[in-house]
C-alpha positions in Angstrom: -4.4 59.4 59.9 -2.7 60.6 56.4 0.9 59.6 55.9 2.1 63.2 55.9 0.6 63.8 59.7 2.6 60.5 60.5 5.8 61.9 59.0 5.2 65.1 61.0 4.9 63.2 64.1 8.3 61.3 63.5 9.9 64.6 62.3 9.0 66.2 65.7 10.5 63.3 67.5 13.7 63.4 65.5 13.8 67.3 66.0 13.9 66.2 69.8 16.6 63.9 69.4 18.9 66.4 67.5 18.2 69.0 70.1 19.2 66.8 72.9 22.1 64.9 71.3 25.3 66.1 70.0 25.8 65.0 66.1 29.6 64.3 65.6 31.1 65.2 62.1 33.4 63.2 60.0 37.0 64.2 59.7 37.9 66.7 57.2 34.5 68.1 57.4 35.4 70.9 55.1 36.5 68.6 52.2 33.2 66.7 52.2 29.9 66.8 50.5 26.7 66.4 52.6 23.4 65.2 51.6 20.0 65.3 53.4 16.9 63.4 52.7 13.9 65.6 53.8 10.8 64.4 55.2 8.2 66.4 53.7 9.5 66.6 50.0 11.1 63.1 50.1 14.0 64.5 47.9 17.8 64.6 48.4 19.3 67.8 49.0 23.1 67.5 48.0 26.5 69.4 47.4 26.2 70.9 50.8 29.3 71.8 52.6 30.4 73.0 55.9 33.7 74.4 57.5 32.9 73.5 61.1 30.9 70.9 63.1 28.9 73.8 64.9 27.5 74.9 61.3 26.6 71.3 60.5 24.9 70.6 63.7 22.8 73.9 63.3 21.8 72.8 59.8 20.5 69.4 61.0 18.5 71.2 63.7 16.9 73.5 61.7 16.1 71.3 58.8 15.5 68.0 60.8 16.1 65.6 57.6 15.1 61.9 57.9 18.6 60.8 56.8 21.8 62.3 56.7 24.8 61.4 54.3 28.4 62.6 53.7 30.8 61.8 51.0 33.4 59.0 51.3 35.4 61.4 48.9 37.3 64.6 49.5 36.9 67.5 47.3 38.5 70.9 46.7 35.1 72.5 46.3 32.5 70.1 48.0 29.5 72.6 47.0 30.1 72.5 43.5 28.4 70.2 40.6 30.2 66.7 40.5 32.1 67.8 37.3 33.6 70.7 39.1 34.2 69.5 42.6 37.8 68.5 42.1 38.1 65.0 43.4 41.2 64.5 46.0 40.8 61.1 47.2 38.3 59.0 48.9 38.0 56.7 52.1 37.7 53.0 51.4 34.1 52.1 52.4 32.4 48.6 52.7 28.7 47.9 52.9 27.6 44.6 54.3 23.8 44.4 54.1 21.5 41.5 55.0 19.7 42.2 51.7 22.8 40.8 50.0 23.2 37.8 52.1 20.9 34.7 51.7 20.0 34.0 55.1 18.0 31.0 55.8 15.2 32.9 57.6 14.8 35.9 55.4 11.9 34.9 53.3 9.7 34.6 56.6 10.6 38.2 57.2 9.1 39.6 53.9 6.1 41.9 53.8 4.6 44.0 51.0 2.9 47.2 50.6 0.1 48.1 48.1 1.3 51.5 46.4 -2.6 52.2 45.8 -4.1 52.1 48.9 -1.2 51.2 51.6 -2.5 48.0 52.6 0.1 45.6 54.1 0.7 42.0 54.4 3.2 39.5 55.5 5.0 37.3 52.7 5.4 37.7 49.3 2.9 39.9 47.4 -0.5 38.7 46.1 -1.3 38.9 42.5 -3.9 41.6 43.6 -4.3 43.6 46.7 -7.2 42.1 48.7 -8.5 45.6 49.8 -8.4 47.7 46.4 -7.3 45.0 44.0 -4.3 47.2 43.0 -1.3 45.2 41.2 1.7 47.4 42.1 3.3 46.7 45.4 6.7 47.6 47.1 8.4 44.7 49.0 10.5 44.9 52.1 12.7 42.6 54.1 12.1 42.8 57.9 15.5 41.1 59.6 15.2 39.4 62.5 18.1 38.8 65.2 19.2 35.5 63.3 19.7 37.8 60.0 21.6 40.6 62.0 24.0 38.0 63.5 24.8 36.4 60.1 25.5 40.1 58.9 27.6 40.6 61.9 29.7 37.4 61.1 30.1 38.7 57.4 31.4 41.8 58.7 34.1 40.0 60.9 35.1 38.3 58.0 35.6 41.3 56.2 37.9 42.8 58.9 39.8 39.5 58.9 40.6 40.2 55.1 41.6 43.7 56.0 44.0 43.0 58.9 45.4 39.5 57.8 45.6 40.0 54.2 45.8 43.5 53.4 47.6 44.5 56.5 45.6 47.3 58.0 45.6 47.8 61.6 42.3 47.6 63.7 43.1 51.4 64.6 42.6 52.2 60.9 39.2 50.3 60.8 36.2 51.9 61.6 33.1 49.9 61.9 29.5 51.4 62.3 25.9 49.8 62.5 23.9 51.5 59.5 20.8 51.9 61.5 18.8 49.5 59.8 20.0 46.1 58.0 23.8 46.1 58.0 27.2 47.5 58.8 29.6 49.9 57.1 33.4 49.7 57.5 35.6 52.6 57.0 39.3 53.0 56.2 40.9 56.4 56.1 44.2 56.0 55.0 46.4 58.1 52.7 47.8 55.0 50.9 44.4 53.9 49.8 42.7 57.4 49.4 44.0 58.0 45.8 43.0 54.4 44.6 40.8 54.8 41.4 37.8 52.5 40.7 39.8 49.6 38.9 42.2 49.5 42.1 38.9 49.1 44.5 37.6 46.7 42.3 40.8 44.4 42.5 40.1 44.6 46.2 36.7 43.6 45.9 37.4 40.6 43.5 40.2 39.5 46.1 37.5 39.6 49.1 35.1 37.5 47.0 37.6 35.2 45.5 36.6 36.2 42.1 38.6 34.7 39.4 40.7 32.7 42.0 42.8 29.8 40.4 43.1 27.1 42.8 46.3 25.6 41.2 48.0 29.1 42.1 46.9 28.7 45.8 48.3 25.1 46.2 45.5 22.8 45.0 46.6 20.6 42.3 47.1 16.9 41.2 50.4 15.2 40.9 51.5 12.9 38.1 50.8 10.0 40.2 47.1 11.1 40.5 47.6 12.4 44.4 45.7 15.4 45.3 47.8 18.1 47.0 46.2 21.1 48.7 47.2 24.0 50.9 47.6 24.0 54.6 44.7 25.4 56.6 47.1 27.5 58.6 48.3 29.2 55.6 47.9 32.7 55.1 45.5 34.3 52.4 43.4 32.3 50.0 45.5 29.3 50.5 44.4 28.6 54.2 40.9 29.9 53.3 40.6 27.1 50.5 41.8 24.4 53.0 39.5 25.6 55.9 36.5 26.0 53.3 36.5 22.5 52.0 37.0 21.1 55.7 34.1 23.0 56.8 32.1 21.8 53.8 32.8 18.2 54.7 32.3 18.6 58.4 28.9 20.3 57.7 27.4 18.3 55.0 25.3 15.1 55.5 24.5 12.5 53.3 21.1 14.0 52.4 22.5 17.6 52.1 25.5 16.1 49.9 22.9 14.9 47.4 21.7 18.6 46.7 25.3 19.3 45.3 24.8 19.8 41.6 27.6 18.9 39.1 28.9 15.7 40.9 28.1 12.2 39.9 26.3 10.2 42.5 28.9 7.5 43.0 31.4 10.3 43.6 29.2 11.7 46.2 28.9 8.3 47.9 32.6 7.9 47.8 33.2 11.2 49.6 30.6 10.2 52.3 32.2 7.1 52.8 35.5 8.5 53.1 34.4 11.5 54.7 36.5 11.2 58.1 39.7 10.5 56.2 39.1 13.3 53.9 38.6 15.8 56.7 41.9 14.6 58.2 43.6 15.5 54.9 41.9 19.1 54.5 42.3 19.7 58.4 45.9 18.4 58.7 47.3 18.7 55.0 48.0 15.0 55.0 47.3 14.5 51.5 47.9 10.5 51.3 44.3 10.4 52.4 43.0 11.9 49.6 42.5 9.3 47.0 39.7 8.3 44.7 38.0 11.8 44.3 39.7 13.8 41.3 40.9 17.4 41.2 37.8 18.6 39.1 35.6 17.5 42.0 37.6 19.4 44.8 37.5 22.6 42.3 33.9 22.3 42.2 33.6 21.9 45.8 35.7 25.1 46.1 33.8 27.3 43.8 30.4 26.2 44.9 31.0 26.3 48.5 34.5 27.3 49.9 34.6 30.5 48.0 31.1 31.6 49.0 31.6 30.7 52.4 35.3 32.1 52.9 34.6 35.3 51.1 32.7 38.2 52.6 29.2 39.1 51.5 30.1 42.9 50.5 28.1 45.4 48.3 30.4 45.5 45.3 29.1 48.9 44.2 29.6 50.7 47.3 33.3 49.9 47.5 34.2 50.7 43.9 32.3 54.0 43.8 34.8 56.8 44.7 31.9 59.6 44.9 29.7 57.4 47.4 27.8 59.1 50.0 27.7 57.1 53.3 25.3 57.5 56.4 26.9 59.9 59.0 27.6 58.5 62.6 25.2 59.6 65.3 22.6 60.6 63.0 19.0 58.8 62.6 18.0 56.3 60.1 14.6 57.2 58.7 13.4 53.9 58.4 13.8 52.6 61.8 14.4 55.6 64.3 17.7 53.7 65.2 21.0 55.5 65.4 24.1 55.1 63.3 26.5 53.9 65.8 30.3 53.4 65.7 31.5 50.1 67.1 35.0 49.3 68.5 36.3 46.5 66.3 37.1 44.3 69.4 33.3 44.9 70.5 31.6 43.8 67.1 30.9 40.3 67.8 29.1 41.2 70.9 27.2 44.2 69.4 23.2 43.8 69.2 21.7 46.4 67.0 18.3 46.1 68.4 19.7 47.3 71.9 22.9 49.2 71.1 21.5 51.4 68.5 18.0 52.7 70.1 17.8 56.2 70.1 14.3 57.0 71.7 13.7 56.1 75.3 10.7 57.5 77.4 7.3 56.9 78.2 5.1 54.3 76.2 3.0 55.6 73.6 -0.3 53.9 71.7 -0.1 53.3 68.0 -2.6 51.7 65.6 -0.6 48.9 63.8 -1.6 48.0 60.4 0.8 45.0 60.3 4.0 44.0 61.9 5.9 40.6 62.2 7.6 39.7 65.4 10.4 42.2 66.0 13.0 43.1 68.9 13.8 46.4 70.3 15.9 46.6 73.6 15.5 43.4 75.6 12.0 42.8 74.6 10.1 41.0 71.8 6.8 42.4 70.2 4.1 41.4 68.0 3.1 39.9 65.8 0.2 42.5 65.2 -2.4 43.1 62.6 -4.9 45.9 62.4 -4.9 46.6 66.2 -4.3 49.4 68.8 -1.3 48.4 71.1 0.8 50.3 73.6 4.4 50.2 73.2 7.5 51.6 74.7 8.6 54.8 72.6 11.6 52.9 70.9 9.3 50.1 69.5 6.7 52.6 68.6 8.9 54.9 66.8 10.3 51.8 65.0 7.1 50.8 63.6 5.9 54.4 62.8 9.3 54.8 60.7 8.7 51.4 59.1 5.4 52.9 57.6 3.3 50.1 59.4 1.7 52.2 62.1 0.3 55.3 63.0 -0.1 57.2 66.4 -3.4 56.2 67.8 -5.8 59.0 68.0 
């Protein structure tokens, strides 16, 4: 079956969804720009504006796009070109995507698609396609439940920054599952709406710990050679430094510590030999126990481990872009068929995107699967499949169709 026929099948399913479900518009709809990725043309239609939600819903139902976006920014004239829109401000947006997180299992979920013939295979791309000998491939990461749990944890770390360090209330923070590989966090607040790109970059740098100077956060060496550090109960990066180094010591085995670059072997052995004392020191700020390992070593541990673990893995470009288009809640993601779902902050830890974002429920359907890794939809696990016909629940079948690895069985 041609890809165009598969896309027509998906578009019909999307049309039924939008006919049967109410799409919810963002706030200040008349000040937003909207964008739509079309199925057939595979092009983005931008600079659309709507004054009421009814008109937006009507446009989506008649057009049936594969993906729907709206601007984080507010404009005087949203339907004009960028130079004439009249920027009024923008929500503060964060994107946490599994693509930006080095999960331990991500290499297992990679797959390739030959751009010449469409052949699909797992792992990294071969030098030549085994079917047509083509040499150009697209690569995808197929996130598993572990990947998404780690991404969820990174999102909760970000929320801790926003509430504990920046003082936003949980009522000001909106969290959305993107419908694919991550989460979006929105803050609509008049105080931050007018922040320019430079100011937003300062927020990004703080969350990542970019340019952090340990001595300004309580980590230093006294004249007598004693190491002094912050208390793990301290606010801000002071506490994060202490907790990060403590976690490093608690989770590192002798074999794992050997992999730490930039520290001499005898220093590593001293850390292992005195680990309990060092952990007590960092866990309780009892600095008399930290002797024999110099300030430079602790700074290296901080910069190579603690900063990475204590910071949140955000997409820096999204947050600093004051004209960004972001996925619209309650709409469908064209690569999965899942919904973009708003999640109450207090429910985020328990949210499972493989069941909580399912949009298609109904009778099972037969599909021919070219290739599929193990995947989960709802409460069931499917696959792996390779060049076979299978009968699947509608949500699982639509997932594979949208991924481009299957087609309806004729």
